N, C-alpha and C positions, 0 to 999 in steps of 0.2 A: 587845608588837609594836611595831615601829618605825613602822608606818603603819597607818591604818585601812583594812583591806582589804575591808570590808563594802560591798555595793552598796545597803544599806538607806538609805532616806531618814530624815530626822530624825523624821518622823511615824511611820514604821514602827518605828523604834527605840523611841520612846515607847510605842507600842501593844504592842510586844514585852515591855517591862518591866511594863506593866499586866497582860498575859496571864500573865506569870510570877508576879506577886503573887496574881492570882486562882487560878492553879493551886495555889499553896501553900495558899490558903484552902480550896479545894475538897477537897484531900487530907484535911483534917480533918473534912469533912462527908460524903464518900462512904462508903457502907456496902455490904456484899454484894460484888457484882462491881465493886469500885471501879476496877479496871484498865480495864474496858470504858467506864466513865463518863469516864475521862480523855480519851476521844476528843473530848469537848466542847472541850478546850483545844488540839487538834491543828491546827496551822497548815497552810494550803495548801502551803507550801513543804516541810513535813515529810511530808505525804501524798504529794507528788510524788516525794520521795526514796524512799519505801517502794515506790511503783509502779515506780520505776527498778530497784530491787533485784529486784523480782518479775520484771520483763522479762528481766533478766540471768540469774536463776536458771533460768528456764524454758528458756533456751538451753543450759544446762549438762546437762540431764537425760539426753541421749543420749551424753554424753561421760564417760569414766572420769576418775578423778583427784581429788586433794584440792583444797581451796580455801585459798589463802594471801592474807591481807590484810597488806600492808606499810604500816604507819602506822595504828594503832588508835585512839589518843587515848582518848576516853571509852568506846569500845566499842559505840556505837549500831549500826554496820553489822554487827559480829560477832553481836550479839544477833538482828538480823533474819535473818541468814544461817542461824543455828541454827533459828529459827522456820520459815523457808522450807524448810529441809531436813526438818523435822518435818511440814510440810504435803505436800510434793511427793514425797519419797522417804524415808519414816519408817524403813524397814528397811535402808537402804543404809549399812551400818556401815563401808564403805570411804570414805565421803565425809567424811573428817576435815577439820576447819577449824582453821587455824593463824593466830594473830595475832601479828605482829612489831611491837614498839615499844620505844623507850627508856624511855618514861614520864617522861623528864626533858626532853623537847623535842628540837629539832634538835641532833644531835651535831656537825654541821659545816655551814658555809655557804660556798659557793663564789662567786667573782666572777660566774659565769654565772647566779647567782640574782638578779642585778639590783639588789642593795642593799635589797631589800624585807624581808629576814628576818634574824634574829639567832640565834646559838646559844642554845638554851634555849626558843625560842618553842614554844608548844603543850605545855608541860609540864603534867602532871596533878596534881602534888603527891605527896609521899612516901606510899608505901603504897597508892596507888590500885589498883595491879594486883591486890592481894588482894581489894579490894572488887569489882572487875570479875570476878574469878574466881568469887566467890560469886554474883554476878548471873547469870553465864552458866551456872553449875551449876543454878540455879533454872530458867532457860529450858529447859535440856536435860532437866530432871526432868519437865517437862510433856509431853515427847515420848516415843514408843515406844523401846524398847531403852535406856532411860535408865541402866541399870546399867553400860553400856559408855561410858566417857568418850570423846567424839568431837570435842573441841576442846582446843587447847593454846595457852597464851600463852607467847611466847618474848621475854624481856626483854633489851634490849641494842641496840647499833647493828646494824641489819640488814646493813650492809656486811660485818660480821664473823660474826654469828650464823647467817646463811643458809648459809654455807659449812659450818659444823659441823653444822647441821641436815640438810643434804643428805648429809653423810658418815655421819651416824647413821641415816639412813633411805634406804638404797640402793634399796629397792623402790618408792619414791614417784614417781608421775607427778603433775604439776600440771595439773588440769583448768581452774582459773581462778586467775589471779594479779591481785590488785587493788593498784594503786599509788596510795597516798595519803600519800606521804612529802613531797610538795610540792617538795623541793629536789633539786639536781642530783646530788650524789655518791652518796647511797644508792640513788637511782633507777637510776643507771647501773650501779653495782656489782651490785645485785640482778638487774637484767635480764641482764647478762652471765653471771652465775653460774647462773641457772635455765634458760637456753636448752636445755641438754642434757636437761632433764626435762620439756620441753614436747612434746606430741604435735601433729601437724597437726590443727587444730581446737580446740586449747586457747584459752581466752579470756584476752586481756590487757586489763585495765580500768584506765583512767587518770582520775584525779579532777581534775587541774588542767592538762589539755592545752589548748594555745592560750590560756593564761591570762596576761595581762600582768603580774600580780602575782607569779607563780611561773614565770618563764621557764625555770628550770633543769630542770623536768620535761620540757618539750618538747625542750630541748637534749639531754638524756640519751636520750630515745626516738629522736631523730633520729640521734645518733651510733651507737647500738647497732643499731637496726632500719631506719633511713632512712624518714622520713615518706612519701616518694613510693613506697615499696614496700608501704605499708599501705593497706588498704581500711577506713577508719575509719567507725564508726557513731556516731550521736549520738541521745540522748534529748532531745526538744525542751524539756523543762522543767528540764533540768540543764545550764546554759549551758556549763560547762567540762569536763563529763564526756564521755568517748569510749571506745570499745572497738574492738578488732580481733580477728579470728580468726587465730591463728598459722598461718602456712604457706599462707594463702589469697591 
């Protein structure tokens, strides 16, 4: 990264590294329901993120359509969306979840991104998408109707891949679109492309809206949808996250 975009203090950073070390140590000690015990290492910020996804998912329950996350990186959000689907609507086989990512970081950076980002930022390293596929397979296996695959990873620049995906899936309606690509061009391209597949009431979720370090996302949203046409909602513990209900 060209700049330190974290809002953590030096003390918080130090504590985070200590927590990481202790987590690694605990993994070697926990037995039985080891995954439950990992909650002892869960930070407040991480718990807040989980509560945020829970709030969003509950708003989706009366709406049809698939979930698309544009910008996956390590896949933490995808994993939780699969788990929330298993909790709230375990037999809804139409609620497919799609994750779009290059897995090689930003494919492009525009001047509207403010000089904070570089091509290749947020890369996960070679082959990580195969690891993530296995992880998500395991999460889905813990849910009902696990013999039907209900998630798909789509590798590549979403500016390009979303067009082919829509062409290949002419019946698809998008119930919730999550934008976590951070930068201007793919955010704008995807927004423009998916509008015909949004219903009135579809959720549009933005991860870096109103964020000084990633101005390109706000610029893209404004150019395509116009900020003053949107009734934006905000979760108080996620400073730069916001969502809107399409057509409202």
